[in-house]
N, C-alpha and C positions, 0 to 999 in steps of 0.2 A: 411470566412464562415459567421461570424457575420453580415457583410455588406450584404451578399446575403440574409440571413434570414430577416434582417430588410427590405430590398426592397420587399421581398415576403409579409411581414406583411403589409407594406404600400399599396401594390397593392390590398391585400385582403380587407383592410379597405376602399379603394377607391371603389372597386367593391360593397362591402356591402352597402356603402353610395348611390351608383348609384341605386341599387335595391330598397333601402328604398325610395329614391326620386321618382322613377317611380311608386312604389306601392302607394305612397302618392297621386300622380297625379290621378291615376286610382280611388282611394278611394274618392277623392274630387269630381271627375266627377260623380261617382255613387251617392254620397250624394246629389249633385245638382239635379240629375235626380229624386231621391226619394222625395226631398223637393218639386220639381216642381209638382210631382204627388200628394203629400200631400196637396199642396195648391189649387189644382184643386177642385172646388166644385162639388157636385153631378151632377149638370146640365151640366157642362163642360164635365165630364166623359161620361155622357149619350149622349151628342152631338157627341163626338168622336166615341163612340160605334155605333151610328146611321150612321155616315159617312162611317165607315168601312163596316157595313152591306149593305148599299146602293151600295157601290163599288162592293161588292161581288155579290149582286143580279144582278147588271148591267152586270157583266162579265158572269154570268150564263145565263142571257137572251140572250146576244150576242152569246154565244156558242150554245144555243138552236136554235137561228135564223139561224146560219151557217149550223147546222145539218139538219134543215128543208129544206134548199136549196141544199142539196146533197153534202155538204162538209164532210170531214172526211173519205171518201172512194174514191178509184180510179175507175172511171166508164167509160164505153164505151157509147158514144152517137150514136144513129142510123143514123142521117142524118145531112146535112148542116143546115137545118132549125132549128134543135134543138140547134145547136151551137150558133146561134144568141140569142136565148131565154136564154140559160145558161149564156152566157157572160154578157147579159144585167142585170141580177139580182145579180151578185157578183162583188165585187170590184177587187179581185185578182183571176186570172184564169191561170192555166198552161194546155195547150192542146197539146197532143202528136199526131202528124200525123204519122200514122204507116202503115205498109203493112204486111200481114200475112206471106209472104215468106221471110221477112227480119229478119235474126237472131239477128241483133243488136236491133231491136224493142223489142225483148223479154228481153234483158238485161235492157233496159230502163224501161220496165214494172215492173220489179222486184224492182228497186229503187223507182219508183213513187208510188208503192203500200205502201211502208214503209213511204214515206214522206207525203202522203195524210192523214195517221193516225196521224202523228206527228204535221202537220201544218194545223189545221182545219180552220185557218183564210183564207185559200186559197182553191179554187176549182180545183181538178185534174181530167182532162178528157182525153179520147183518141178517135180519129176519124180515120176511115179507109180512107187513102188518095185517094185510087182508086175509092171510092164512093163519093168523094167530089171534083170534078174537078174545080168547080167554085171557091171554097175557096182557093184551091191550087194555082190557077191562080191569084186570087186577093191578096193573101198573099205572092206570089212569092215563093212558096215552091217547091224546085227542088230536094232536097236531103232527103232521108228517112233513119233514123228517124230525124224529126225536131220537136222541142218543140216551140210552139208560146207562148210567155209570155205576158199576157194581163192585163192591169190596167185600171180601169174605162172605160171599153168597147173599149179601143184602144190597138192594138198590139205594145208593146214598144220595144220588143227584141226577139231574136231567139237563141235557142241552136241547131246548125246545126251539125248533126253527133256527134262524140265524140271529136272534135278538141279542145273545151274549157275545156275538162274534163281530160286533161293529155294525150290525144292521145292514149288511151289504152282501150281494152275491159274490163280490170279488175279495172276500176275506182270504188271508194267506194261511198256509198250513201252520205257520208259526202261531197265528192267532188261535187256531183250534188247539194246538199243542199247549199253549198257555192256559186255555180254559180247562183242559183235562188235568193240567198241573194244579190248578186251583182246587180241583176235587180230589187231589192226591191219588188219582187212579193210574198215574204214570210217574216215573222218576224224572221230575222236571229240574233242569239245571239253570234256567233263567231266573229273572227277578219277577216274582208274582205280583209285586206292587206296580209293575210297569207293563200293562197290556200292550202287545205289539201294535194294535190298531190305533192307539193314542198317537203314535208318531206319524201314522198315515194321515191322521186328521189335520196335522199341521200343514201338510202339503195340499190341502184342499180336496181331498178325495170326496166324491159325492156319496152320501149315505142314503140308501133308499130304506124308508121305514117299512117294516113288515107288519102287516095286519095279523093279529093273533086272536082268532075267534075260536071258541070251542062250542061244538054242537053236541048236546048230550047223546051219548051212545053212537056217535058217528065220527069217523075220522075226518079231520079237516085238513085240507091240503094247504100248506103255507104259501104256495105260489099261485093260487088262483082264487078268484072271488066267487066263482059260480058254483062252488061245491056246497 
C-alpha cells in the first residue's frame, strides 16, 4: 500500500508541476503582450485604431453598395433584358429558372429566400423559364428547376434539379449553401469536403432518385414524368 501511495504522490506532483509550467507559459505570453502594448506610443495606438476604423467603414460601404444593387433579398426579375443588366452589375449571381406549375421550384424558393438574407455578397434572382426562351436556349436549360451560378458575368456552373443536393425533396438549406460554396458563388465558411447531406445519410434518410431527362428544345419538369 505504501508503494501505491508513493506512486500516487509522485503522479500528483508531476501533474501539479505540469499545470504550473503551462500556467507560467500563459502568463509569460500575456506579460509579453501587455509589455508590447505598453511600449506602443500614443501615435502607434492611434494608427492601429484608425486602421480598424477604416476597415470597418469599408465593409459597411461594401454592404451598402450590395444592398443598393438589390442584394440581401430574393427577387423575381420580369424579363430576359433585366437579367443581363442585373448580372452585369454584380460579381456573384444565383438565378433560379423556375416554372409556376413545378412543385420543386417552390422548395427551391424557400431555401433561396433564406440564403439571400444570409449571403448579401451574392445577388439571388428568379426568372420564369417560360418567359425567357432565348436565355434557356443560350444557357442550355432543359430541366426545371435549374440554378445558373454566375461569376463576373459568366455562367460558371449549374444546379440541375436536386441531383447535387442529396437526391431528395427534403434537402436542407445548409446543403444548398454547401453546393453554392462549391461553385465559389458565395462566401462559404463550412468545410467543402463534407457535404451536409452525408451526415443525414448515416441516420437512414430515404433518398428519392430524381429522373433527369432532357427533351430537345423543351423544358422538362424534374418532378413529373408526363411532360
